[in-house]
Structure formats: structure tokens, C-alpha cells
N, CA, C and O of each residue as an XYZ file, in Angstrom:
448
protein
N     -16.087    -98.532    -25.346
C     -15.861    -97.959    -24.039
C     -14.377    -97.935    -23.693
O     -13.881    -96.952    -23.142
N     -13.671    -99.013    -24.014
C     -12.242    -99.092    -23.736
C     -11.483    -98.019    -24.509
O     -10.539    -97.420    -23.994
N     -11.905    -97.782    -25.747
C     -11.241    -96.748    -26.556
C     -11.459    -95.365    -25.954
O     -10.562    -94.522    -25.989
N     -12.627    -95.131    -25.411
C     -12.945    -93.849    -24.785
C     -12.080    -93.622    -23.543
O     -11.567    -92.522    -23.337
N     -11.919    -94.640    -22.732
C     -11.082    -94.546    -21.534
C      -9.628    -94.313    -21.933
O      -8.946    -93.477    -21.341
N      -9.160    -95.044    -22.926
C      -7.792    -94.882    -23.404
C      -7.564    -93.464    -23.929
O      -6.531    -92.857    -23.648
N      -8.511    -92.941    -24.680
C      -8.413    -91.578    -25.195
C      -8.394    -90.564    -24.057
O      -7.620    -89.607    -24.095
N      -9.223    -90.761    -23.063
C      -9.289    -89.874    -21.912
C      -7.970    -89.892    -21.133
O      -7.445    -88.835    -20.783
N      -7.444    -91.059    -20.867
C      -6.182    -91.192    -20.133
C      -5.034    -90.553    -20.924
O      -4.208    -89.839    -20.355
N      -4.987    -90.807    -22.210
C      -3.949    -90.220    -23.053
C      -4.033    -88.701    -23.044
O      -3.008    -88.023    -22.976
N      -5.230    -88.170    -23.112
C      -5.414    -86.717    -23.088
C      -4.948    -86.120    -21.774
O      -4.290    -85.080    -21.763
N      -5.280    -86.762    -20.676
C      -4.887    -86.260    -19.355
C      -3.372    -86.292    -19.207
O      -2.782    -85.324    -18.727
N      -2.739    -87.373    -19.606
C      -1.284    -87.480    -19.512
C      -0.619    -86.418    -20.371
O       0.364    -85.811    -19.945
N      -1.125    -86.184    -21.553
C      -0.564    -85.156    -22.437
C      -0.689    -83.776    -21.816
O       0.266    -83.000    -21.838
N      -1.833    -83.464    -21.272
C      -2.026    -82.161    -20.640
C      -1.144    -81.988    -19.418
O      -0.633    -80.895    -19.172
N      -0.959    -83.051    -18.653
C      -0.130    -82.961    -17.455
C       1.342    -82.800    -17.792
O       2.088    -82.227    -16.998
N       1.777    -83.280    -18.929
C       3.188    -83.195    -19.298
C       3.520    -81.936    -20.084
O       4.686    -81.684    -20.387
N       2.509    -81.147    -20.416
C       2.724    -79.908    -21.157
C       2.772    -78.748    -20.177
O       1.808    -78.524    -19.444
N       3.883    -78.000    -20.148
C       3.947    -76.886    -19.221
C       2.936    -75.815    -19.604
O       2.845    -75.411    -20.763
N       2.189    -75.370    -18.621
C       1.214    -74.311    -18.834
C       1.738    -73.086    -18.110
O       1.817    -73.065    -16.882
N       2.095    -72.066    -18.879
C       2.692    -70.884    -18.293
C       2.103    -69.662    -18.978
O       2.040    -69.592    -20.206
N       1.683    -68.727    -18.191
C       1.186    -67.485    -18.768
C       2.361    -66.730    -19.369
O       3.368    -66.493    -18.702
N       2.224    -66.363    -20.610
C       3.295    -65.638    -21.273
C       3.184    -64.170    -20.915
O       2.093    -63.601    -20.892
N       4.319    -63.570    -20.640
C       4.341    -62.148    -20.344
C       4.351    -61.333    -21.618
O       4.546    -61.861    -22.713
N       4.142    -60.058    -21.461
C       4.148    -59.105    -22.566
C       5.483    -58.373    -22.566
O       5.733    -57.570    -21.666
N       6.353    -58.625    -23.548
C       7.669    -57.993    -23.545
C       7.620    -56.475    -23.677
O       8.502    -55.788    -23.162
N       6.611    -55.941    -24.355
C       6.493    -54.480    -24.471
C       6.185    -53.884    -23.100
O       6.794    -52.893    -22.698
N       5.246    -54.485    -22.392
C       4.942    -54.032    -21.030
C       6.144    -54.238    -20.124
O       6.409    -53.417    -19.246
N       6.872    -55.326    -20.330
C       8.072    -55.597    -19.539
C       9.140    -54.540    -19.737
O       9.814    -54.146    -18.785
N       9.297    -54.082    -20.965
C      10.282    -53.030    -21.222
C       9.896    -51.749    -20.492
O      10.750    -51.060    -19.934
N       8.607    -51.439    -20.500
C       8.131    -50.249    -19.798
C       8.349    -50.378    -18.290
O       8.657    -49.392    -17.621
N       8.193    -51.573    -17.763
C       8.347    -51.804    -16.325
C       9.805    -51.963    -15.903
O      10.095    -52.018    -14.708
N      10.722    -52.039    -16.857
C      12.116    -52.349    -16.552
C      12.955    -51.135    -16.156
O      14.145    -51.284    -15.879
N      12.375    -49.959    -16.125
C      13.150    -48.748    -15.801
C      13.964    -48.889    -14.510
O      15.140    -48.525    -14.510
N      13.395    -49.399    -13.409
C      14.199    -49.528    -12.190
C      15.345    -50.537    -12.326
O      16.338    -50.444    -11.605
N      15.214    -51.485    -13.231
C      16.225    -52.537    -13.414
C      17.447    -52.017    -14.175
O      18.555    -52.530    -14.024
N      17.219    -50.994    -14.990
C      18.233    -50.564    -15.950
C      19.491    -49.988    -15.324
O      20.571    -50.105    -15.903
N      19.377    -49.373    -14.159
C      20.556    -48.766    -13.533
C      21.650    -49.795    -13.278
O      22.832    -49.494    -13.444
N      21.277    -50.978    -12.885
C      22.265    -52.020    -12.590
C      22.434    -53.030    -13.718
O      23.551    -53.452    -14.016
N      21.319    -53.422    -14.350
C      21.351    -54.505    -15.334
C      21.437    -54.015    -16.770
O      21.539    -54.828    -17.688
N      21.399    -52.705    -16.986
C      21.475    -52.144    -18.334
C      20.115    -52.081    -18.991
O      19.202    -52.812    -18.605
N      19.968    -51.205    -19.992
C      18.673    -51.013    -20.639
C      18.132    -52.263    -21.325
O      16.919    -52.412    -21.469
N      19.010    -53.154    -21.746
C      18.562    -54.381    -22.414
C      18.936    -55.637    -21.629
O      18.842    -56.753    -22.141
N      19.362    -55.441    -20.379
C      19.718    -56.587    -19.551
C      21.147    -57.049    -19.692
O      21.521    -58.081    -19.135
N      21.962    -56.298    -20.433
C      23.371    -56.635    -20.609
C      24.225    -55.709    -19.753
O      24.796    -54.737    -20.248
N      24.304    -56.021    -18.472
C      25.085    -55.212    -17.552
C      26.553    -55.196    -17.973
O      27.109    -56.220    -18.369
N      27.163    -54.033    -17.882
C      28.595    -53.931    -18.178
C      29.419    -54.020    -16.901
O      30.648    -54.061    -16.955
N      28.753    -54.050    -15.763
C      29.422    -54.150    -14.471
C      29.349    -55.606    -14.016
O      28.254    -56.152    -13.875
N      30.493    -56.241    -13.784
C      30.484    -57.665    -13.443
C      29.795    -57.998    -12.118
O      29.505    -59.167    -11.861
N      29.529    -57.006    -11.279
C      28.850    -57.325    -10.021
C      27.338    -57.501    -10.192
O      26.658    -57.955     -9.272
N      26.810    -57.139    -11.377
C      25.380    -57.284    -11.638
C      25.170    -58.309    -12.746
O      25.792    -58.202    -13.803
N      24.314    -59.293    -12.528
C      24.114    -60.334    -13.539
C      23.468    -59.814    -14.810
O      22.694    -58.856    -14.798
N      23.807    -60.471    -15.897
C      23.160    -60.191    -17.182
C      21.815    -60.912    -17.189
O      21.736    -62.114    -16.935
N      20.777    -60.165    -17.481
C      19.435    -60.738    -17.552
C      19.058    -61.106    -18.981
O      18.202    -61.963    -19.202
N      19.692    -60.465    -19.936
C      19.379    -60.684    -21.348
C      19.605    -62.138    -21.738
O      20.657    -62.717    -21.464
N      18.595    -62.715    -22.384
C      18.717    -64.075    -22.892
C      18.501    -65.167    -21.862
O      18.559    -66.348    -22.205
N      18.252    -64.808    -20.603
C      17.968    -65.830    -19.591
C      16.601    -66.461    -19.891
O      15.765    -65.853    -20.560
N      16.389    -67.647    -19.405
C      15.085    -68.286    -19.555
C      14.049    -67.502    -18.760
O      14.296    -67.122    -17.616
N      12.893    -67.261    -19.365
C      11.845    -66.475    -18.712
C      11.405    -67.112    -17.405
O      11.208    -66.409    -16.414
N      11.246    -68.444    -17.385
C      10.783    -69.083    -16.149
C      11.805    -68.941    -15.030
O      11.430    -68.859    -13.861
N      13.086    -68.910    -15.369
C      14.134    -68.681    -14.368
C      14.021    -67.268    -13.805
O      14.133    -67.073    -12.595
N      13.801    -66.289    -14.665
C      13.675    -64.908    -14.209
C      12.447    -64.729    -13.317
O      12.514    -64.044    -12.297
N      11.334    -65.339    -13.697
C      10.120    -65.263    -12.874
C      10.384    -65.874    -11.501
O      10.059    -65.274    -10.476
N      10.966    -67.054    -11.485
C      11.251    -67.738    -10.228
C      12.193    -66.911     -9.357
O      11.977    -66.795     -8.151
N      13.220    -66.343     -9.949
C      14.178    -65.544     -9.199
C      13.506    -64.335     -8.561
O      13.752    -64.029     -7.394
N      12.659    -63.646     -9.321
C      11.942    -62.498     -8.758
C      11.016    -62.931     -7.625
O      10.903    -62.232     -6.618
N      10.356    -64.074     -7.777
C       9.504    -64.598     -6.708
C      10.334    -64.890     -5.461
O       9.899    -64.613     -4.343
N      11.521    -65.447     -5.652
C      12.373    -65.796     -4.517
C      12.900    -64.550     -3.801
O      13.051    -64.566     -2.579
N      13.178    -63.484     -4.529
C      13.556    -62.231     -3.867
C      12.363    -61.662     -3.100
O      12.520    -61.124     -2.004
N      11.193    -61.783     -3.672
C       9.987    -61.242     -3.059
C       9.634    -61.986     -1.759
O       9.208    -61.370     -0.782
N       9.811    -63.287     -1.760
C       9.451    -64.091     -0.594
C      10.583    -64.235      0.417
O      10.364    -64.732      1.521
N      11.783    -63.808      0.055
C      12.909    -63.901      0.974
C      13.700    -65.181      0.871
O      14.641    -65.385      1.637
N      13.337    -66.062     -0.070
C      14.122    -67.288     -0.274
C      15.532    -66.903     -0.720
O      16.514    -67.486     -0.260
N      15.627    -65.933     -1.605
C      16.917    -65.346     -1.972
C      17.090    -64.084     -1.154
O      16.163    -63.285     -1.026
N      18.270    -63.909     -0.606
C      18.537    -62.785      0.287
C      19.364    -61.716     -0.432
O      20.546    -61.909     -0.716
N      18.727    -60.607     -0.712
C      19.416    -59.441     -1.236
C      18.500    -58.249     -0.956
O      17.435    -58.133     -1.562
N      18.904    -57.369     -0.046
C      18.005    -56.284      0.349
C      17.636    -55.344     -0.800
O      16.532    -54.799     -0.818
N      18.527    -55.152     -1.739
C      18.218    -54.265     -2.871
C      17.176    -54.919     -3.767
O      16.171    -54.298     -4.111
N      17.412    -56.168     -4.145
C      16.456    -56.856     -5.015
C      15.132    -57.126     -4.295
O      14.072    -57.098     -4.921
N      15.183    -57.383     -3.003
C      13.946    -57.599     -2.251
C      13.076    -56.353     -2.310
O      11.856    -56.446     -2.443
N      13.709    -55.183     -2.211
C      12.965    -53.933     -2.300
C      12.324    -53.735     -3.664
O      11.174    -53.305     -3.761
N      13.072    -54.051     -4.720
C      12.532    -53.908     -6.072
C      11.410    -54.914     -6.331
O      10.418    -54.587     -6.982
N      11.567    -56.118     -5.830
C      10.606    -57.189     -6.120
C       9.373    -57.148     -5.217
O       8.360    -57.775     -5.526
N       9.450    -56.428     -4.123
C       8.410    -56.474     -3.087
C       6.999    -56.267     -3.615
O       6.084    -56.983     -3.210
N       6.803    -55.317     -4.498
C       5.448    -54.980     -4.947
C       5.114    -55.471     -6.348
O       4.107    -55.063     -6.928
N       5.952    -56.343     -6.894
C       5.668    -56.863     -8.231
C       4.509    -57.853     -8.175
O       4.447    -58.703     -7.287
N       3.603    -57.734     -9.119
C       2.538    -58.717     -9.263
C       3.052    -59.879    -10.101
O       4.139    -59.807    -10.673
N       2.274    -60.938    -10.172
C       2.644    -62.064    -11.024
C       2.772    -61.599    -12.475
O       3.688    -62.014    -13.185
N       1.850    -60.738    -12.912
C       1.906    -60.232    -14.285
C       3.158    -59.388    -14.502
O       3.780    -59.480    -15.560
N       3.541    -58.569    -13.524
C       4.771    -57.780    -13.631
C       5.975    -58.693    -13.826
O       6.819    -58.441    -14.687
N       6.053    -59.753    -13.027
C       7.179    -60.695    -13.148
C       7.186    -61.357    -14.513
O       8.242    -61.504    -15.129
N       6.013    -61.758    -14.991
C       5.921    -62.390    -16.313
C       6.346    -61.416    -17.416
O       7.063    -61.796    -18.342
N       5.906    -60.172    -17.315
C       6.238    -59.163    -18.330
C       7.733    -58.862    -18.337
O       8.353    -58.823    -19.400
N       8.313    -58.650    -17.162
C       9.756    -58.382    -17.083
C      10.552    -59.561    -17.630
O      11.522    -59.374    -18.364
N      10.143    -60.764    -17.276
C      10.837    -61.960    -17.751
C      10.740    -62.082    -19.268
O      11.717    -62.440    -19.926
N       9.577    -61.788    -19.821
C       9.409    -61.872    -21.278
C      10.313    -60.858    -21.974
O      10.911    -61.163    -23.006
N      10.414    -59.663    -21.417
C      11.272    -58.641    -22.023
C      12.736    -59.066    -21.983
O      13.398    -59.105    -23.020
N      13.247    -59.384    -20.797
C      14.677    -59.706    -20.680
C      15.036    -61.011    -21.386
O      16.123    -61.119    -21.953
N      14.152    -61.997    -21.363
C      14.430    -63.260    -22.052
C      14.538    -63.054    -23.561
O      15.252    -63.792    -24.240
N      13.840    -62.066    -24.079
C      13.851    -61.810    -25.517
C      15.017    -60.960    -26.003
O      15.161    -60.727    -27.203
N      15.846    -60.499    -25.075
C      16.986    -59.676    -25.465
C      18.197    -60.556    -25.780
O      18.385    -61.612    -25.177
N      19.001    -60.110    -26.719
C      20.217    -60.849    -27.067
C      21.262    -60.629    -25.989
O      21.492    -59.496    -25.566
N      21.891    -61.699    -25.546
C      22.954    -61.605    -24.559
C      24.238    -61.239    -25.278
O      24.630    -61.906    -26.235
N      24.895    -60.181    -24.819
C      26.091    -59.708    -25.518
C      27.370    -60.340    -24.986
O      28.466    -59.930    -25.368
N      27.245    -61.324    -24.118
C      28.420    -61.983    -23.577
C      29.089    -62.830    -24.659
O      28.437    -63.648    -25.307
N      30.358    -62.633    -24.844
C      31.126    -63.396    -25.830
C      32.291    -64.065    -25.124
O      32.979    -63.440    -24.316
N      32.506    -65.309    -25.422
C      33.635    -66.040    -24.853
C      34.787    -65.953    -25.832
O      34.656    -66.335    -26.995
N      35.900    -65.455    -25.365
C      37.073    -65.254    -26.223
C      37.962    -66.496    -26.138
O      38.183    -67.040    -25.057
N      38.459    -66.928    -27.275
C      39.398    -68.025    -27.309
C      38.791    -69.391    -27.569
O      39.503    -70.396    -27.563
N      37.484    -69.444    -27.797
C      36.835    -70.716    -28.097
C      36.204    -70.636    -29.467
O      35.802    -69.566    -29.923
N      36.124    -71.755    -30.101
C      35.476    -71.817    -31.404
C      36.482    -71.724    -32.545
O      37.691    -71.673    -32.320
N      35.970    -71.705    -33.765
C      36.852    -71.703    -34.937
C      37.606    -70.413    -35.119
O      38.381    -70.279    -36.066
């Protein structure tokens, strides 16, 4: 009986410490990214310094950011408009697409 309880507790702790996140579909995300491309570039590598690079960002960060624009936690009228009608799946898909892109930012003067 003690072994059964120990196994049960260990299983619960393991499950609680493992992040459970629905993975987005990067192909669907690319299709949904058309409105994003004008400012952030077709692959998320904006060439304009006033728009952040989305390429290579962590997917969970991108999902959270879109949620915050949608709920008004982050204030930006342009992004709020884009995020307003996104579903959870849309956010996951967009995040999967942009997170999977290579970031073209290079730091000059560092390294070998």
C-alpha cells in the first residue's frame, strides 16, 4: 500500500511539474500571418527598428503577448485591433510559425 501511495504521489508531482501546452501548427500560422507581415516581415524579421522581430521568439512568449494585447494588459491600438478576434488556436498557430523562424539579427563586434 505504501508503494502505491508513493507511486501515486510521484506521478502527480511529475505531471504538475511538466508544462502542458497545446502546440500550434506552424503551417496554419504562416497562413494566418498575412496581416503581421506588413510590419514584422514575411518571416518575422522586421527590417524596421520600430517593429519587433518575432522570428525565433519563444512560442509561449508570443502567445502571452497576443493575449495581453487582446485583453488590454498591453496597450497598443494597432496590435489590439489585430489581436481582438484571434482565437486561442490562432495565437498558438502564429506563435508556432514565428518561433520556428530563424532570427536574422546579428551582433557585430562580438565573438571570434
